[in-house]
C-alpha positions in Angstrom: 7.5 18.6 -10.7 7.4 15.5 -8.7 5.7 14.4 -5.5 7.2 13.8 -2.0 5.9 10.4 -0.6 6.2 9.7 2.8 6.2 6.0 4.3 6.2 5.0 7.9 6.8 1.8 9.4 4.2 1.5 12.0 4.6 -2.3 12.8 6.7 -4.0 15.4 9.0 -5.8 12.7 12.2 -4.4 11.1 11.4 -4.3 7.1 13.2 -3.6 3.8 10.8 -1.2 2.0 10.8 -0.7 -1.9 8.9 1.5 -4.3 9.1 -0.3 -7.7 7.9 -0.4 -11.2 9.8 -3.3 -13.0 12.5 -3.1 -10.3 12.8 -1.1 -7.0 13.6 2.5 -8.1 13.4 3.7 -4.4 14.4 1.5 -1.4 15.2 1.8 2.1 16.8 -1.2 3.8 16.5 -1.9 7.8 13.6 0.3 8.2 13.1 0.3 11.9 9.6 0.2 13.9 8.6 3.7 13.9 10.7 5.0 11.2 9.4 7.2 8.3 11.4 8.1 5.2 10.7 10.3 2.4 11.5 10.2 -1.3 10.9 12.8 -4.0 9.4 10.7 -6.7 8.1 11.1 -10.3 4.3 11.4 -11.0 4.0 7.8 -11.9 2.5 4.8 -10.7 4.5 2.3 -8.2 4.2 -0.9 -6.2 5.0 -0.4 -2.7 6.9 -3.6 -1.4 8.2 -4.3 2.0 9.9 -7.8 3.0 10.7 -8.9 6.3 14.3 -8.0 7.3 16.5 -11.0 7.8 19.9 -9.5 7.9 20.7 -10.5 4.2 17.7 -9.9 1.9 18.1 -6.2 1.7 17.4 -4.3 -1.9 20.5 -3.9 -3.6 21.3 -1.4 -6.7 23.2 -4.1 -8.9 21.1 -7.1 -7.7 17.9 -5.5 -8.1 18.3 -2.9 -10.6 21.2 -3.1 -13.1 21.3 -6.8 -13.1 17.8 -7.2 -14.1 17.7 -4.4 -16.7 20.9 -5.8 -18.1 19.4 -9.2 -18.7 16.5 -7.9 -20.3 18.4 -5.7 -22.5 20.7 -8.5 -23.4 18.1 -10.8 -24.3 16.4 -8.3 -26.3 19.5 -7.2 -28.4 20.3 -11.0 -28.9 17.0 -12.0 -30.2 16.7 -8.8 -32.4 20.3 -9.8 -33.8 18.8 -13.1 -35.4 18.0 -15.3 -32.3 21.6 -16.6 -31.6 21.0 -17.0 -27.7 21.3 -20.6 -27.1 19.1 -22.4 -24.8 22.0 -23.1 -22.6 22.9 -19.4 -22.3 19.3 -18.3 -21.4 19.2 -21.5 -19.1 22.3 -20.4 -17.4 20.7 -16.9 -16.8 17.8 -18.5 -15.1 20.0 -20.5 -12.7 21.9 -17.2 -11.8 18.5 -15.8 -10.8 16.8 -18.7 -9.0 20.2 -19.5 -7.0 20.1 -15.8 -5.8 16.4 -16.4 -4.6 17.5 -19.1 -2.5 19.8 -16.9 -0.2 16.7 -15.1 1.2 15.3 -17.8 3.3 18.2 -17.8 6.0 19.6 -14.9 8.1 18.7 -13.1 11.3 15.0 -14.3 11.6 14.0 -16.5 14.6 10.5 -17.7 14.4 9.0 -18.1 17.8 8.9 -21.6 19.1 6.3 -23.7 18.6 5.1 -22.2 15.4 3.1 -24.2 13.0 4.5 -25.3 9.5 2.0 -23.2 7.9 3.3 -19.9 10.2 7.2 -20.9 9.3 6.1 -20.9 5.6 4.0 -17.7 5.8 7.0 -16.0 7.4 10.0 -17.6 4.8 7.8 -16.1 2.2 7.7 -12.3 4.0 11.6 -12.8 4.3 12.2 -14.3 0.3 9.0 -12.5 -1.4 7.2 -10.0 0.3 5.6 -9.0 3.5 3.2 -6.6 1.8 2.9 -5.5 -2.3 0.1 -3.0 -3.2 0.1 -2.2 -6.6 -1.1 0.8 -8.6 -0.3 3.5 -6.3 -0.3 6.7 -8.2 2.1 9.2 -7.3 0.6 12.4 -8.7 0.8 14.4 -5.5 2.6 14.3 -2.3 1.2 11.2 -0.2 1.7 9.4 3.1 1.5 5.9 3.7 1.8 3.6 6.8 2.5 0.2 7.0 0.8 -1.4 9.7 -0.3 -4.9 11.3 1.9 -7.9 10.8 3.2 -10.4 13.8 4.9 -9.1 16.9 8.5 -8.8 16.4 11.4 -7.9 18.8 15.0 -8.0 18.6 17.1 -10.5 20.8 21.1 -10.7 20.3 20.7 -9.1 16.9 18.1 -11.4 15.6 14.6 -10.5 14.9 12.2 -12.8 16.5 8.9 -13.1 14.8 5.8 -14.2 16.9 3.1 -15.1 14.1 -0.3 -15.8 14.8 -2.9 -16.7 11.9 -4.4 -13.1 10.9 -1.2 -11.3 11.6 -1.0 -9.5 8.1 0.6 -6.2 7.0 -1.4 -3.7 5.6 -1.0 -0.4 3.9 -2.8 2.6 5.3 -3.3 6.0 3.2 -3.3 9.2 4.8 
């Protein structure tokens, strides 16, 4: 009925990984270097996303799946019921979403000393948005993916130290 998808973290960094459609449907937080996971998934299209782990930015069933679907459903029902949603109500929903996003920029990631402003911004984006995002992956058959590349990372006293150099981009390899 479905397909078996294997994903291996062949980078030196700890990652949070998700297979998404509108929201993450399958995910693995704190995926260690060298770790492989398997998921049984439907024969549909996915986006594979990985974020640099910082101890606080893991995927969460409520925050990443239930909450967005609830907001979309409530907004659609409200609009269908005659558009009685006030601008302040919709603005408050947007405020919840943007406030949550700001929490991803802190945590257990240390950027190696001497990093440029550009390097710091790239690493911040990898933590708060994604280090890797590949759209349009059809899972109609068994597949294996390797997450490769990225900066040199290592653990020191529970912190992930990132030594970024220009060109240190994450990549997805298909087997």
